[in-house]
C-alpha positions as YAML, in Angstrom:
chain: A
units: angstrom
residues:
- id: 1
  name: MET
  ca: [-10.13, 5.87, 4.28]
- id: 2
  name: PHE
  ca: [-13.51, 6.63, 5.94]
- id: 3
  name: TRP
  ca: [-16.66, 6.32, 5.08]
- id: 4
  name: LEU
  ca: [-20.16, 6.95, 6.14]
- id: 5
  name: HIS
  ca: [-22.08, 5.12, 8.80]
- id: 6
  name: ILE
  ca: [-26.04, 5.33, 8.29]
- id: 7
  name: ARG
  ca: [-28.76, 3.75, 9.63]
- id: 8
  name: THR
  ca: [-31.75, 4.48, 6.80]
- id: 9
  name: SER
  ca: [-34.04, 2.90, 4.22]
- id: 10
  name: MET
  ca: [-32.54, 3.37, 0.69]
- id: 11
  name: ASP
  ca: [-36.37, 2.11, -0.20]
- id: 12
  name: ASN
  ca: [-37.93, 5.29, -2.03]
- id: 13
  name: GLN
  ca: [-41.24, 4.25, -1.47]
- id: 14
  name: SER
  ca: [-41.01, 4.41, 2.46]
- id: 15
  name: ASP
  ca: [-42.76, 6.98, 4.18]
- id: 16
  name: VAL
  ca: [-40.95, 7.19, 7.05]
- id: 17
  name: GLU
  ca: [-37.86, 9.27, 6.90]
- id: 18
  name: ALA
  ca: [-35.06, 8.01, 9.24]
- id: 19
  name: PRO
  ca: [-34.14, 9.70, 12.27]
- id: 20
  name: ARG
  ca: [-31.30, 11.68, 12.17]
- id: 21
  name: LEU
  ca: [-27.67, 10.73, 13.65]
- id: 22
  name: LEU
  ca: [-27.80, 12.66, 17.28]
- id: 23
  name: CYS
  ca: [-25.13, 15.54, 17.67]
- id: 24
  name: VAL
  ca: [-23.84, 17.34, 20.46]
- id: 25
  name: ASN
  ca: [-21.78, 20.50, 20.78]
- id: 26
  name: SER
  ca: [-18.55, 19.45, 21.94]
- id: 27
  name: TYR
  ca: [-14.40, 20.29, 21.36]
- id: 28
  name: ASN
  ca: [-14.99, 23.94, 21.13]
- id: 29
  name: ASN
  ca: [-18.76, 24.25, 20.41]
- id: 30
  name: LEU
  ca: [-17.92, 21.40, 17.11]
- id: 31
  name: SER
  ca: [-21.57, 19.44, 16.13]
- id: 32
  name: CYS
  ca: [-20.04, 16.11, 16.35]
- id: 33
  name: SER
  ca: [-21.47, 12.76, 17.09]
- id: 34
  name: SER
  ca: [-20.56, 11.15, 20.37]
- id: 35
  name: PRO
  ca: [-17.13, 9.17, 20.69]
- id: 36
  name: ARG
  ca: [-17.93, 5.49, 20.53]
- id: 37
  name: LEU
  ca: [-15.21, 4.51, 23.11]
- id: 38
  name: PRO
  ca: [-15.00, 5.73, 26.63]
- id: 39
  name: ALA
  ca: [-12.06, 7.58, 28.12]
- id: 40
  name: PRO
  ca: [-9.80, 5.04, 28.78]
- id: 41
  name: GLN
  ca: [-10.28, 3.23, 25.46]
- id: 42
  name: ARG
  ca: [-9.36, 6.44, 23.64]
- id: 43
  name: THR
  ca: [-6.59, 6.84, 25.35]
- id: 44
  name: LEU
  ca: [-5.34, 2.78, 24.48]
- id: 45
  name: ALA
  ca: [-6.71, 3.46, 20.83]
- id: 46
  name: LEU
  ca: [-4.61, 6.68, 20.10]
- id: 47
  name: VAL
  ca: [-1.42, 4.68, 21.66]
- id: 48
  name: VAL
  ca: [-1.95, 1.75, 19.29]
- id: 49
  name: LEU
  ca: [-2.71, 3.98, 16.21]
- id: 50
  name: ILE
  ca: [-0.09, 6.32, 16.88]
- id: 51
  name: SER
  ca: [2.54, 3.43, 16.99]
- id: 52
  name: PHE
  ca: [1.23, 2.32, 13.50]
- id: 53
  name: SER
  ca: [1.74, 5.88, 12.42]
- id: 54
  name: ALA
  ca: [5.04, 5.96, 13.30]
- id: 55
  name: CYS
  ca: [5.85, 2.72, 12.27]
- id: 56
  name: THR
  ca: [5.01, 3.30, 8.58]
- id: 57
  name: VAL
  ca: [7.23, 6.37, 9.03]
- id: 58
  name: VAL
  ca: [10.35, 5.12, 10.13]
- id: 59
  name: GLY
  ca: [10.02, 2.07, 8.47]
- id: 60
  name: ASN
  ca: [9.28, 3.28, 5.07]
- id: 61
  name: SER
  ca: [12.34, 6.03, 5.68]
- id: 62
  name: LEU
  ca: [14.20, 3.25, 5.88]
- id: 63
  name: ILE
  ca: [13.48, 1.48, 2.86]
- id: 64
  name: VAL
  ca: [14.27, 5.09, 1.36]
- id: 65
  name: LEU
  ca: [17.69, 5.65, 3.04]
- id: 66
  name: SER
  ca: [18.53, 2.27, 2.07]
- id: 67
  name: ILE
  ca: [17.85, 2.28, -1.72]
- id: 68
  name: LEU
  ca: [19.49, 6.08, -1.89]
- id: 69
  name: TYR
  ca: [22.57, 5.34, -0.42]
- id: 70
  name: PHE
  ca: [23.44, 1.65, -1.03]
- id: 71
  name: ARG
  ca: [24.46, 1.79, -4.54]
- id: 72
  name: GLN
  ca: [23.72, -2.77, -4.70]
- id: 73
  name: LEU
  ca: [19.96, -1.30, -4.25]
- id: 74
  name: GLN
  ca: [20.09, 1.23, -6.87]
- id: 75
  name: THR
  ca: [18.13, -0.95, -9.38]
- id: 76
  name: ARG
  ca: [15.21, -0.34, -11.74]
- id: 77
  name: THR
  ca: [13.21, -2.47, -9.70]
- id: 78
  name: ASN
  ca: [13.67, -0.69, -6.48]
- id: 79
  name: ALA
  ca: [13.40, 2.79, -8.34]
- id: 80
  name: PHE
  ca: [9.49, 1.38, -7.95]
- id: 81
  name: THR
  ca: [10.08, 0.32, -4.63]
- id: 82
  name: LEU
  ca: [11.67, 3.79, -3.55]
- id: 83
  name: SER
  ca: [8.88, 5.61, -4.68]
- id: 84
  name: LEU
  ca: [5.98, 3.02, -3.34]
- id: 85
  name: ALA
  ca: [7.79, 3.47, 0.27]
- id: 86
  name: LEU
  ca: [7.72, 7.31, -0.31]
- id: 87
  name: ALA
  ca: [3.75, 6.87, -1.09]
- id: 88
  name: ASP
  ca: [3.07, 4.37, 2.23]
- id: 89
  name: MET
  ca: [5.69, 7.24, 4.57]
- id: 90
  name: LEU
  ca: [3.17, 9.70, 3.36]
- id: 91
  name: VAL
  ca: [0.37, 7.91, 4.28]
- id: 92
  name: GLY
  ca: [1.57, 7.61, 8.03]
- id: 93
  name: LEU
  ca: [2.69, 11.71, 7.67]
- id: 94
  name: LEU
  ca: [-0.71, 12.98, 5.92]
- id: 95
  name: VAL
  ca: [-2.93, 10.66, 6.31]
- id: 96
  name: MET
  ca: [-3.14, 8.30, 9.38]
- id: 97
  name: PRO
  ca: [-3.06, 10.91, 12.12]
- id: 98
  name: TYR
  ca: [-6.04, 12.69, 10.99]
- id: 99
  name: SER
  ca: [-7.89, 9.58, 10.16]
- id: 100
  name: MET
  ca: [-6.87, 8.18, 14.27]
- id: 101
  name: MET
  ca: [-8.41, 11.46, 15.43]
- id: 102
  name: ARG
  ca: [-11.86, 11.40, 13.45]
- id: 103
  name: ALA
  ca: [-12.13, 7.47, 14.33]
- id: 104
  name: VAL
  ca: [-11.51, 7.69, 18.03]
- id: 105
  name: TYR
  ca: [-13.42, 11.21, 18.44]
- id: 106
  name: SER
  ca: [-16.00, 10.45, 16.17]
- id: 107
  name: CYS
  ca: [-15.32, 14.28, 15.23]
- id: 108
  name: TRP
  ca: [-13.28, 16.52, 12.59]
- id: 109
  name: PHE
  ca: [-11.35, 19.16, 14.01]
- id: 110
  name: TYR
  ca: [-9.43, 20.57, 11.18]
- id: 111
  name: GLY
  ca: [-11.93, 22.33, 9.08]
- id: 112
  name: SER
  ca: [-13.97, 21.73, 5.73]
- id: 113
  name: LEU
  ca: [-11.03, 22.61, 3.51]
- id: 114
  name: PHE
  ca: [-8.87, 20.01, 5.12]
- id: 115
  name: CYS
  ca: [-11.04, 17.68, 5.18]
- id: 116
  name: LYS
  ca: [-11.41, 17.71, 1.19]
- id: 117
  name: VAL
  ca: [-7.92, 17.93, 1.24]
- id: 118
  name: HIS
  ca: [-7.54, 14.50, 3.62]
- id: 119
  name: THR
  ca: [-9.84, 12.58, 1.90]
- id: 120
  name: TRP
  ca: [-7.63, 13.40, -1.34]
- id: 121
  name: PHE
  ca: [-4.40, 12.83, 0.11]
- id: 122
  name: ASP
  ca: [-6.07, 9.72, 1.60]
- id: 123
  name: PHE
  ca: [-7.33, 8.03, -1.97]
- id: 124
  name: THR
  ca: [-3.72, 9.36, -3.56]
- id: 125
  name: PHE
  ca: [-1.67, 7.98, -1.43]
- id: 126
  name: THR
  ca: [-2.99, 4.52, -0.64]
- id: 127
  name: SER
  ca: [-4.54, 3.84, -4.27]
- id: 128
  name: SER
  ca: [-0.98, 4.89, -5.11]
- id: 129
  name: SER
  ca: [0.87, 1.64, -3.58]
- id: 130
  name: VAL
  ca: [-1.52, -0.94, -5.62]
- id: 131
  name: ILE
  ca: [-0.52, 1.01, -9.16]
- id: 132
  name: HIS
  ca: [3.09, 0.86, -7.62]
- id: 133
  name: LEU
  ca: [2.59, -2.76, -7.06]
- id: 134
  name: SER
  ca: [1.66, -3.44, -10.54]
- id: 135
  name: CYS
  ca: [4.24, -1.58, -12.39]
- id: 136
  name: ILE
  ca: [6.89, -3.89, -10.31]
- id: 137
  name: SER
  ca: [5.14, -7.00, -11.02]
- id: 138
  name: ILE
  ca: [4.68, -5.98, -14.71]
- id: 139
  name: ASP
  ca: [8.68, -4.98, -14.10]
- id: 140
  name: ARG
  ca: [9.84, -8.36, -12.47]
- id: 141
  name: TYR
  ca: [7.96, -10.12, -15.63]
- id: 142
  name: ILE
  ca: [10.15, -8.59, -17.87]
- id: 143
  name: ALA
  ca: [13.19, -9.03, -15.74]
- id: 144
  name: VAL
  ca: [12.65, -12.77, -15.44]
- id: 145
  name: SER
  ca: [11.79, -13.67, -18.67]
- id: 146
  name: ASP
  ca: [13.65, -11.70, -21.11]
- id: 147
  name: PRO
  ca: [16.61, -10.90, -18.76]
- id: 148
  name: LEU
  ca: [19.11, -10.58, -21.65]
- id: 149
  name: ARG
  ca: [17.35, -7.67, -22.98]
- id: 150
  name: TYR
  ca: [15.27, -6.08, -19.66]
- id: 151
  name: PRO
  ca: [18.33, -3.55, -19.76]
- id: 152
  name: LYS
  ca: [16.56, -2.14, -23.07]
- id: 153
  name: ARG
  ca: [13.20, -3.03, -22.79]
- id: 154
  name: LEU
  ca: [12.85, -1.59, -19.52]
- id: 155
  name: GLY
  ca: [15.25, 1.43, -19.71]
- id: 156
  name: PRO
  ca: [15.70, 4.71, -17.54]
- id: 157
  name: SER
  ca: [13.32, 6.84, -19.30]
- id: 158
  name: LYS
  ca: [11.01, 3.99, -19.48]
- id: 159
  name: VAL
  ca: [10.94, 3.85, -15.68]
- id: 160
  name: ALA
  ca: [10.77, 7.54, -14.78]
- id: 161
  name: LEU
  ca: [7.66, 7.17, -17.56]
- id: 162
  name: MET
  ca: [6.01, 4.46, -15.58]
- id: 163
  name: LEU
  ca: [6.60, 6.25, -12.19]
- id: 164
  name: VAL
  ca: [5.24, 9.61, -13.85]
- id: 165
  name: VAL
  ca: [1.89, 7.26, -14.80]
- id: 166
  name: CYS
  ca: [1.70, 6.11, -11.46]
- id: 167
  name: TRP
  ca: [2.01, 9.32, -9.51]
- id: 168
  name: SER
  ca: [0.16, 11.24, -12.51]
- id: 169
  name: THR
  ca: [-2.89, 8.98, -12.14]
- id: 170
  name: THR
  ca: [-3.44, 8.23, -8.30]
- id: 171
  name: LEU
  ca: [-3.12, 12.29, -8.06]
- id: 172
  name: ALA
  ca: [-5.95, 12.80, -10.17]
- id: 173
  name: TYR
  ca: [-8.01, 9.49, -8.84]
- id: 174
  name: GLY
  ca: [-8.94, 11.48, -5.41]
- id: 175
  name: LEU
  ca: [-10.09, 14.76, -7.33]
- id: 176
  name: PRO
  ca: [-13.69, 13.57, -8.16]
- id: 177
  name: PHE
  ca: [-14.63, 14.20, -4.14]
- id: 178
  name: PHE
  ca: [-13.85, 18.09, -4.74]
- id: 179
  name: SER
  ca: [-16.44, 17.77, -7.94]
- id: 180
  name: GLY
  ca: [-19.11, 16.52, -5.76]
- id: 181
  name: TRP
  ca: [-19.57, 13.34, -8.53]
- id: 182
  name: THR
  ca: [-19.33, 10.73, -5.51]
- id: 183
  name: VAL
  ca: [-22.12, 12.03, -3.76]
- id: 184
  name: LEU
  ca: [-24.40, 12.73, -6.38]
- id: 185
  name: GLY
  ca: [-28.24, 11.38, -5.52]
- id: 186
  name: ILE
  ca: [-27.07, 10.49, -1.80]
- id: 187
  name: GLU
  ca: [-27.19, 14.17, -0.38]
- id: 188
  name: GLN
  ca: [-30.40, 13.54, 1.43]
- id: 189
  name: VAL
  ca: [-28.87, 10.44, 3.15]
- id: 190
  name: ILE
  ca: [-25.65, 12.08, 3.80]
- id: 191
  name: ALA
  ca: [-27.45, 14.94, 5.53]
- id: 192
  name: ARG
  ca: [-29.62, 12.61, 7.83]
- id: 193
  name: GLY
  ca: [-26.60, 10.38, 8.66]
- id: 194
  name: SER
  ca: [-23.86, 12.72, 9.59]
- id: 195
  name: CYS
  ca: [-22.95, 16.14, 11.86]
- id: 196
  name: ARG
  ca: [-21.68, 19.03, 10.35]
- id: 197
  name: ASP
  ca: [-18.13, 18.51, 11.66]
- id: 198
  name: ALA
  ca: [-17.72, 14.78, 10.95]
- id: 199
  name: CYS
  ca: [-16.16, 14.93, 7.45]
- id: 200
  name: PRO
  ca: [-17.82, 11.87, 6.21]
- id: 201
  name: VAL
  ca: [-16.04, 10.36, 3.07]
- id: 202
  name: VAL
  ca: [-18.94, 8.64, 1.45]
- id: 203
  name: GLY
  ca: [-19.37, 7.67, -2.23]
- id: 204
  name: ASN
  ca: [-22.43, 6.74, -4.11]
- id: 205
  name: MET
  ca: [-23.08, 3.22, -6.05]
- id: 206
  name: ALA
  ca: [-21.06, 3.99, -9.22]
- id: 207
  name: PHE
  ca: [-18.24, 5.49, -7.34]
- id: 208
  name: ALA
  ca: [-17.65, 2.24, -5.08]
- id: 209
  name: PHE
  ca: [-18.25, -0.01, -8.01]
- id: 210
  name: THR
  ca: [-15.64, 2.41, -10.31]
- id: 211
  name: ASN
  ca: [-13.05, 2.46, -7.46]
- id: 212
  name: ALA
  ca: [-13.05, -1.41, -6.71]
- id: 213
  name: PHE
  ca: [-12.80, -2.18, -10.42]
- id: 214
  name: PHE
  ca: [-9.43, 0.53, -11.22]
- id: 215
  name: ALA
  ca: [-7.98, 0.52, -7.75]
- id: 216
  name: TYR
  ca: [-8.18, -3.37, -7.01]
- id: 217
  name: LEU
  ca: [-9.74, -5.24, -9.56]
- id: 218
  name: ILE
  ca: [-7.67, -4.30, -12.60]
- id: 219
  name: PRO
  ca: [-4.33, -4.57, -10.56]
- id: 220
  name: LEU
  ca: [-5.47, -7.57, -8.92]
- id: 221
  name: CYS
  ca: [-5.19, -8.86, -12.23]
- id: 222
  name: ILE
  ca: [-2.31, -7.61, -13.55]
- id: 223
  name: MET
  ca: [-0.27, -8.72, -10.20]
- id: 224
  name: VAL
  ca: [-1.97, -12.65, -10.20]
- id: 225
  name: THR
  ca: [-1.23, -12.99, -14.14]
- id: 226
  name: SER
  ca: [2.34, -11.26, -13.96]
- id: 227
  name: TYR
  ca: [3.35, -13.82, -10.76]
- id: 228
  name: ALA
  ca: [1.55, -16.96, -12.28]
- id: 229
  name: LYS
  ca: [4.12, -16.44, -15.35]
- id: 230
  name: ILE
  ca: [7.49, -15.38, -13.22]
- id: 231
  name: PHE
  ca: [6.95, -18.48, -11.04]
- id: 232
  name: ARG
  ca: [6.71, -20.83, -14.27]
- id: 233
  name: ILE
  ca: [9.58, -19.26, -15.69]
- id: 234
  name: ALA
  ca: [11.96, -19.47, -12.59]
- id: 235
  name: ARG
  ca: [10.83, -23.15, -12.23]
- id: 236
  name: GLU
  ca: [12.01, -23.80, -15.84]
- id: 237
  name: GLN
  ca: [15.10, -21.72, -15.70]
- id: 238
  name: VAL
  ca: [16.05, -23.54, -12.18]
- id: 239
  name: ASN
  ca: [15.34, -26.89, -14.02]
- id: 240
  name: LYS
  ca: [16.97, -25.97, -17.10]
- id: 241
  name: ILE
  ca: [20.54, -25.18, -15.27]
- id: 242
  name: ARG
  ca: [20.33, -28.19, -13.36]
- id: 243
  name: ALA
  ca: [19.80, -30.14, -16.11]
- id: 244
  name: ASN
  ca: [22.92, -28.92, -17.86]
- id: 245
  name: SER
  ca: [24.91, -29.27, -14.85]
- id: 246
  name: ALA
  ca: [24.12, -32.99, -14.81]
- id: 247
  name: HIS
  ca: [24.64, -33.92, -18.89]
- id: 248
  name: VAL
  ca: [27.28, -31.57, -19.80]
- id: 249
  name: PRO
  ca: [30.43, -33.60, -19.37]
- id: 250
  name: GLY
  ca: [32.95, -32.15, -17.31]
- id: 251
  name: VAL
  ca: [30.65, -29.83, -15.66]
- id: 252
  name: GLU
  ca: [29.75, -29.86, -12.21]
- id: 253
  name: PHE
  ca: [26.76, -27.96, -10.40]
- id: 254
  name: SER
  ca: [29.32, -26.38, -8.28]
- id: 255
  name: SER
  ca: [31.47, -25.48, -11.14]
- id: 256
  name: SER
  ca: [32.48, -21.72, -11.41]
- id: 257
  name: SER
  ca: [30.37, -20.46, -14.00]
- id: 258
  name: THR
  ca: [27.54, -22.71, -12.60]
- id: 259
  name: ARG
  ca: [27.81, -21.17, -9.15]
- id: 260
  name: GLN
  ca: [27.61, -17.77, -10.99]
- id: 261
  name: GLN
  ca: [24.66, -18.58, -12.58]
- id: 262
  name: TRP
  ca: [23.12, -19.50, -9.45]
- id: 263
  name: ALA
  ca: [24.44, -17.08, -7.62]
- id: 264
  name: ALA
  ca: [22.46, -14.52, -10.01]
- id: 265
  name: MET
  ca: [19.28, -16.16, -10.08]
- id: 266
  name: ARG
  ca: [19.23, -16.58, -6.19]
- id: 267
  name: ARG
  ca: [19.35, -13.25, -5.84]
- id: 268
  name: GLU
  ca: [16.98, -12.40, -9.05]
- id: 269
  name: HIS
  ca: [14.28, -15.09, -7.66]
- id: 270
  name: ASN
  ca: [14.90, -13.69, -4.02]
- id: 271
  name: ALA
  ca: [13.71, -10.10, -5.33]
- id: 272
  name: THR
  ca: [10.87, -11.59, -6.96]
- id: 273
  name: LYS
  ca: [9.93, -13.64, -4.44]
- id: 274
  name: THR
  ca: [9.98, -10.47, -1.75]
- id: 275
  name: LEU
  ca: [7.85, -8.47, -3.90]
- id: 276
  name: GLY
  ca: [5.17, -11.64, -4.78]
- id: 277
  name: ILE
  ca: [4.94, -11.54, -0.88]
- id: 278
  name: ILE
  ca: [4.18, -7.98, -0.35]
- id: 279
  name: MET
  ca: [1.68, -8.38, -3.66]
- id: 280
  name: GLY
  ca: [-0.43, -10.99, -1.90]
- id: 281
  name: VAL
  ca: [-0.32, -9.35, 1.69]
- id: 282
  name: PHE
  ca: [-1.33, -6.02, 0.00]
- id: 283
  name: LEU
  ca: [-4.37, -8.00, -1.27]
- id: 284
  name: ILE
  ca: [-5.17, -9.90, 1.77]
- id: 285
  name: PHE
  ca: [-5.11, -6.47, 3.96]
- id: 286
  name: TRP
  ca: [-7.02, -4.41, 1.69]
- id: 287
  name: LEU
  ca: [-9.93, -7.30, 0.75]
- id: 288
  name: PRO
  ca: [-11.88, -6.27, 3.95]
- id: 289
  name: TYR
  ca: [-11.69, -2.26, 2.81]
- id: 290
  name: CYS
  ca: [-12.68, -3.14, -0.44]
- id: 291
  name: SER
  ca: [-15.50, -5.71, -0.16]
- id: 292
  name: VAL
  ca: [-17.16, -3.34, 2.61]
- id: 293
  name: ALA
  ca: [-16.95, -0.30, 0.27]
- id: 294
  name: VAL
  ca: [-19.21, -2.52, -2.67]
- id: 295
  name: ILE
  ca: [-21.02, -4.17, -0.43]
- id: 296
  name: ASP
  ca: [-22.59, -1.02, 1.89]
- id: 297
  name: PRO
  ca: [-24.15, 0.64, -1.18]
- id: 298
  name: ILE
  ca: [-25.81, -1.84, -2.12]
- id: 299
  name: ILE
  ca: [-27.24, -3.04, 1.11]
- id: 300
  name: GLY
  ca: [-28.40, 0.80, 1.94]
- id: 301
  name: TYR
  ca: [-25.67, 1.99, 3.83]
- id: 302
  name: GLN
  ca: [-25.97, -0.07, 6.62]
- id: 303
  name: THR
  ca: [-22.57, -1.05, 7.71]
- id: 304
  name: SER
  ca: [-21.65, -0.09, 11.04]
- id: 305
  name: ALA
  ca: [-19.15, 2.63, 12.07]
- id: 306
  name: THR
  ca: [-16.59, 0.10, 13.70]
- id: 307
  name: SER
  ca: [-16.66, -2.24, 10.90]
- id: 308
  name: TRP
  ca: [-15.42, 0.41, 8.46]
- id: 309
  name: ASP
  ca: [-13.03, 1.94, 11.29]
- id: 310
  name: VAL
  ca: [-11.44, -1.94, 11.07]
- id: 311
  name: ALA
  ca: [-11.74, -2.34, 7.50]
- id: 312
  name: ASN
  ca: [-10.02, 1.04, 6.92]
- id: 313
  name: TRP
  ca: [-6.84, 0.38, 9.38]
- id: 314
  name: ILE
  ca: [-6.49, -3.00, 7.84]
- id: 315
  name: ALA
  ca: [-5.69, -1.43, 4.99]
- id: 316
  name: TYR
  ca: [-3.50, 1.70, 6.63]
- id: 317
  name: VAL
  ca: [-1.59, -1.06, 8.45]
- id: 318
  name: ASN
  ca: [-0.69, -2.61, 5.10]
- id: 319
  name: SER
  ca: [1.80, 0.55, 4.36]
- id: 320
  name: ALA
  ca: [3.64, -0.26, 7.97]
- id: 321
  name: ILE
  ca: [3.97, -3.82, 7.26]
- id: 322
  name: ASN
  ca: [6.29, -3.27, 3.99]
- id: 323
  name: PRO
  ca: [9.05, -2.36, 5.62]
- id: 324
  name: VAL
  ca: [9.19, -5.91, 7.88]
- id: 325
  name: LEU
  ca: [8.78, -7.94, 4.85]
- id: 326
  name: PHE
  ca: [11.46, -6.34, 3.06]
- id: 327
  name: ALA
  ca: [13.79, -7.22, 6.44]
- id: 328
  name: SER
  ca: [12.15, -10.87, 6.92]
- id: 329
  name: PHE
  ca: [12.32, -12.10, 2.79]
- id: 330
  name: ASN
  ca: [15.27, -9.79, 1.30]
- id: 331
  name: ARG
  ca: [18.55, -10.13, 2.28]
- id: 332
  name: SER
  ca: [20.11, -7.17, 0.17]
- id: 333
  name: PHE
  ca: [17.39, -5.28, 2.41]
- id: 334
  name: ARG
  ca: [18.17, -6.86, 5.73]
- id: 335
  name: GLY
  ca: [21.87, -6.22, 5.19]
- id: 336
  name: ALA
  ca: [20.98, -2.55, 4.66]
- id: 337
  name: PHE
  ca: [18.92, -2.39, 7.67]
- id: 338
  name: ARG
  ca: [21.76, -3.87, 9.71]
- id: 339
  name: LEU
  ca: [24.27, -1.42, 8.29]
- id: 340
  name: ILE
  ca: [22.34, 1.11, 9.51]
- id: 341
  name: PHE
  ca: [21.44, 0.21, 12.83]
- id: 342
  name: THR
  ca: [24.52, -0.75, 13.80]
- id: 343
  name: CYS
  ca: [26.10, 2.82, 12.44]
- id: 344
  name: ARG
  ca: [28.32, 1.54, 9.72]
- id: 345
  name: VAL
  ca: [26.80, 3.71, 6.92]
- id: 346
  name: SER
  ca: [29.56, 6.46, 7.66]
- id: 347
  name: SER
  ca: [32.04, 4.41, 6.40]
- id: 348
  name: SER
  ca: [31.86, 4.75, 2.45]
- id: 349
  name: THR
  ca: [33.33, 1.19, 2.03]
- id: 350
  name: TYR
  ca: [29.83, 0.05, 2.63]
- id: 351
  name: ARG
  ca: [28.20, 1.66, 0.22]
- id: 352
  name: ASN
  ca: [29.61, -0.45, -2.26]
- id: 353
  name: ALA
  ca: [29.30, -3.46, 0.17]
- id: 354
  name: ASP
  ca: [27.56, -6.93, -0.98]
- id: 355
  name: LEU
  ca: [24.50, -7.09, 0.97]
- id: 356
  name: PHE
  ca: [23.35, -9.98, -0.68]
- id: 357
  name: ASN
  ca: [26.58, -11.45, 1.21]
- id: 358
  name: LEU
  ca: [27.00, -9.38, 3.90]
- id: 359
  name: LYS
  ca: [27.24, -11.93, 6.71]
- id: 360
  name: ASP
  ca: [29.16, -14.05, 4.80]
- id: 361
  name: SER
  ca: [31.90, -10.95, 4.01]
- id: 362
  name: ALA
  ca: [31.50, -9.87, 7.81]
- id: 363
  name: ASN
  ca: [32.93, -13.12, 9.27]
...
């Protein structure tokens, strides 16, 4: 998301109107401000941002392909993971490329209508990530706290309903930009601080606080609460298995039944750990953007355009990092990626492979 940089006083008692932003006719007679970067640095910035966009699309496509192909990954939790990867992939396809051109050239080349559509895409797909992560944290809490009743408590129909809610709420989330509610009361500020073809995405204070509350604070509380309970329960389960193995006569920790319990728990906790790390990284990467979005209206829209771009792209890059986290911390996804990269997915036997123990089975 890109927000408007305005150097103006918000003091209504001031008799001096802030000067308008200097606009120039360039790029086929479009009215834009001059690019902030010289030509060589613009080229470098384009290379870096194109790389981020490409990695986002390719990495999340790998997650989608892995879940659709390998049966072991076709779980309830990974239904949310698949949907999350799809949202992140759309960020790389439909949001990053246009935001990249606007950030590098300080101009919008695609018309006023697509400006609104792009803003809608931006808020829809980026906010979709946090909604999906909230659903995943709830799913993990139920799976760990009540594993026996988990299949009934969160059956396929409920998972489908949660996914419908995820997408319907996020698709509706960006619609206020079409209604004009987000700029109510700051129309003059926008007129003085932006050029005709800038496509500024600016929100008044009411929208800034509403956005931070519903798109960051509430999901943050849900995720932190869920994972705090999950890790407490996980410790209790590990201690219980160890205690039973130590005190039941004739039963060793390495017995067949205990090994099966331990292996199942390891897989469950590995998935939970990976998703917990993804949640933590998401919150860290989105903190700069949410902080600037809330503070900027309070200080009279004085935040520099460079600060906005940096905070904005830190948030975007989060969509590219999720596949790296899955490959680094989740053994099943790591096994799936290995089979895809070595072109072994053409063999039907690998579709049902034990991805969690793939390395052992391959030796």
